N, C-alpha and C positions, 0 to 999 in steps of 0.2 A: 345112551339117550340122544346121541348126536343127531342121527338121522332117522330115528324111530318115532313115527307119528303116534305110536301106541301110548307114549308118555306125553301128557299135556304139558304145556309151558308152565303151568302152576306146579306140577310135580317136579319138573326140571329146576324151576326157580327155588323150590323148597330145598332141593339137594345142594344147589349153589350156596344158598344162605347157610345151611348147616356146615358145609365145608369151610366157608369163610369164618363163621362164628368159632368153630372148634380150632381153626388155625390161629386166630387172633388170641384166643384164650391160652393156647399152648405157648404162644410168643410171650404173653404176659407172665406165664409161669416161669419162663426162663429168667425173668427179672425178679422172681420171687414176689410177685404182686398178686394179692388176693383180688380176683375179679368178681364182680357182682353176678348174681343169677339173672342174666338178661339175654335177650335175643337182639338187642339194639346194637347193630354193627357200628354206628356212629359213636356210641358211648365207648366201645372197646377201642376203636381207632384213636379217639381222643385220649384215652388212658395211655396208649403207646406214644402218642405225640408228647405228652407231658413227661415221658421218660427220655425224650430226646430222639425218638425213633422217627425216621423219615418215612411216613406212610402216605404221602400225598398221591402217589400213583394208585393207591387202592381205594381212595374215597368214592369213586364211581360204584363200587360194590355195595355201598350203603343202600342203594335202591332195592336190594334183595331182602332187607329187613322185613318188608311187608309180607313176603312169602312165608315167613315163620309165624308171624302174629296172626294174620288173617287165615292162613291155611290151617292153623292149629286151633285157634280159639274163637273164631267167628264162623259164619256160615260159608266159609271158603272164599276164594277170590272171585270177583266178578271178572268178566272177560277182559283181557288185556287190550290196550289200545293198539299195540303192534306186537307181532310175534317176537320172541326173544331170539337174538342172534347167538345160537348155542355155541358155535365154534369160537366166536369171539369171547364169550363168557368162560368157556373152558380154558382158553388161553389166559384170561385174566386171573382165574383161580390158580392155574398152574404157576403163574408168575408170583402170586402171593405165597404159595406153598414153597417155592424155591427160595424166595427171599427170606421167609420166616425160618426155614430149615437152616440156611446159612447163618442167620443171626443167632439162632439157638445153639448151633454148633460152636460158635465163638464164645458163647456165655458159659458152656460147660467144660 
């Protein structure tokens, strides 16, 4: 999806949101925490912070929560003000994945 105009930013944003949500939930599982049924990335990050996990680097990913909620349950997203910087967001998700994988590996 990096350089493919076939996929709208709304679709790309939805997949970013899903990757972040599932990663945060897996991270919480490593702490044996029951997470809520939610798409709210801020809520999941807050839960990790309460466990003492340093997640400050990942707070900008909270902006992708809207892609899950509106894309799924409402009439879709309206046009975005600015196009998503896909390469930047891919790196942000990659950083989250690597950090979470390392943290989970230490817990098991």
